[in-house]
N, C-alpha and C positions, 0 to 999 in steps of 0.2 A: 290777617293771615300771618303766620309765623313759622319759622323753621327752627328745629331744635337739634342739638347734638349732645351726646353724653359721653363722658369718660369715667368708667367705674374702676375703683381699686387702683388708682394711680399711685405708684410708690414714691410719693413726695408729700411732705407735710402740708396741711391746709394753710398754715400761716405763710408759707413761702409762695403758694399759688395766689393767695388773696392780694399780695402786693402787686403782682402782675395784672390780675383781673381789674384792679382799680385803675390801671393805666389805659385799658381799652374800653371800659364801660362807656356807652352812648357815643362811640366813635363810628364813622363809616367803616365798612369792612376793609376797604383798600388801605385806609390809614391804620387800622388795627393790625393788619398783616405786616405793614411796614414797621410799626412799633415793636411787634413780636420778633421780627427778623433782626432788629438792631439793638435789642435789650439783652445785656449779658446776665441773664438769670436762668437757673436750671429749669424753671417752670415754663419757659418760653417755647421750648421745642414741642412738648405735648400739646400746649395750648394752640400753637400755630396749626398743628394737624387737626385739632378739634374745630377751629374756626373755619378752616378750609373744608372740612367735612360738613359743617353746617351750611356753608355756601353752596356746596354740591347738592345737599338735601333741598335747599330752597329752590335751586334752579331746576333740578330734575323731578322732584316729587310735588312741588307746589307751583311750578311755572312762574316763579318770581324773577324779576330782572336783577342779575347779580351786581349791576352798577348802582342800584338804588337801595342796597341793603345797609343796615347799621346794627351794631351790637346793642339790642334793646335790653337784654338781661344777661348777666353772667354771675354765677355764684359757685361757691365750693362748700361742701359739707364733709365732715370727717367720715372716713370709711373705717373698716375694721383695723384695729391696731395689732401688729405682730409683736409678741412679747418674747424677748430673747434674754439670755443670762450672760453677764460679763463677770469672769472670775476676778476677785480683788485680793488684797493682802490678807494674810492670816486666815485663809479658808473661807472668807466671806464671798457672797455673790450679790452683785447689783443687777437690777432689772434694766434692760434697754428697751425702750418703746419705739418701734419702727412704725411710724404713722402712715396711713394711706388716705386718699382723697377721692371723693366723688365730685366731678366737675360738670356743670351744665352751662351751655351757651345757647341763647335764644336770639335769632336774627329776625328783624322785621323790615318791611319796605318803608322808605321815606315817603310820606304823603306829599305830593306836589305835582 
């Protein structure tokens, strides 16, 4: 049994999210929440909401014990890229790529 939560089109680069996901992978949920609350990264705020959402899904939809959950899987994939134009010297225009992310968190119960 597993509980999932998704965050689509988050306006943060997948590279920045991947750094934080590596910190919480295979950790118990209470430890993952503590790590996210005390890590000074931009990706921590949306990831904290996502982990809490997955915990609520596990408890309410799948009747799992919230004290026995751990982050079994977490990954990020690139979403659609917003393309913007930045004016530069001598009439040139450079392209600015504003990247987005699709983030998935999967929680499972510890067998024991």
